C-alpha positions as CSV (number, residue, x, y, z in Angstrom):
1,M,78.1,-15.1,166.3
2,E,76.2,-11.9,166.1
3,R,79.0,-10.1,164.0
4,L,79.0,-13.0,161.6
5,Q,74.9,-12.6,161.4
6,D,75.2,-8.8,160.9
7,Q,77.5,-9.5,158.0
8,L,75.6,-12.2,156.3
9,Y,72.5,-9.7,156.9
10,R,74.6,-6.7,155.1
11,I,75.4,-9.4,152.5
12,A,71.9,-10.7,151.8
13,I,70.6,-6.8,151.8
14,G,73.2,-5.8,149.3
15,V,72.4,-8.6,147.0
16,L,68.3,-7.5,147.1
17,R,69.3,-3.9,146.9
18,K,70.6,-4.7,143.2
19,D,67.8,-7.4,142.1
20,R,64.9,-6.4,143.9
21,T,62.9,-9.7,142.5
22,R,65.9,-11.5,143.8
23,I,63.8,-12.2,147.3
24,S,61.4,-14.5,145.7
25,V,64.0,-16.4,144.0
26,S,65.7,-16.6,146.9
27,Y,62.5,-17.8,149.0
28,D,62.3,-20.9,146.2
29,D,66.2,-21.8,146.8
30,H,65.8,-21.5,150.3
31,L,62.6,-23.9,150.2
32,R,64.4,-26.0,147.7
33,I,67.6,-26.4,150.1
34,F,65.4,-27.5,153.1
35,Q,63.0,-30.1,150.7
36,F,66.7,-31.7,149.8
37,I,67.7,-32.1,153.3
38,Q,64.3,-33.1,154.9
39,G,64.3,-35.8,151.8
40,G,67.8,-36.9,152.5
41,E,69.1,-35.8,149.6
42,A,72.7,-33.9,151.0
43,D,74.5,-34.0,147.5
44,K,71.4,-32.2,146.0
45,A,71.0,-29.7,149.1
46,S,74.9,-29.1,148.8
47,Q,74.8,-28.6,145.1
48,A,71.5,-25.7,145.6
49,M,73.3,-24.2,148.1
50,E,76.6,-23.6,146.3
51,E,74.6,-22.2,143.3
52,H,72.5,-20.1,145.3
53,L,75.7,-18.7,147.4
54,E,77.4,-18.2,143.7
55,F,74.3,-16.7,142.2
56,G,74.5,-14.0,145.5
57,K,78.2,-13.8,144.5
58,R,78.3,-12.6,141.2
59,I,75.5,-10.4,141.9
60,L,77.6,-8.3,144.5
61,I,80.2,-8.5,142.0
62,M,78.5,-6.8,139.3
C-alpha cells in the first residue's frame, strides 16, 4: 500500500507541475465526486471519477 500511495503521490505532483491551476479544479472534482457518493448517485460518481482520471492522464502525456 505504501508503494502504491507513493506512486499516486508522484503522479499527482506530475499533474500539478504541468498545470498549476489544477489544484483548485482537482479539489472541486473531488468534492463533486464525494457529494455524488454521499447522495447515493453511484453512476454520476463513477462518471465524474473517470473524467477526473482521464484529465490527469492527458496532462501527463502532453
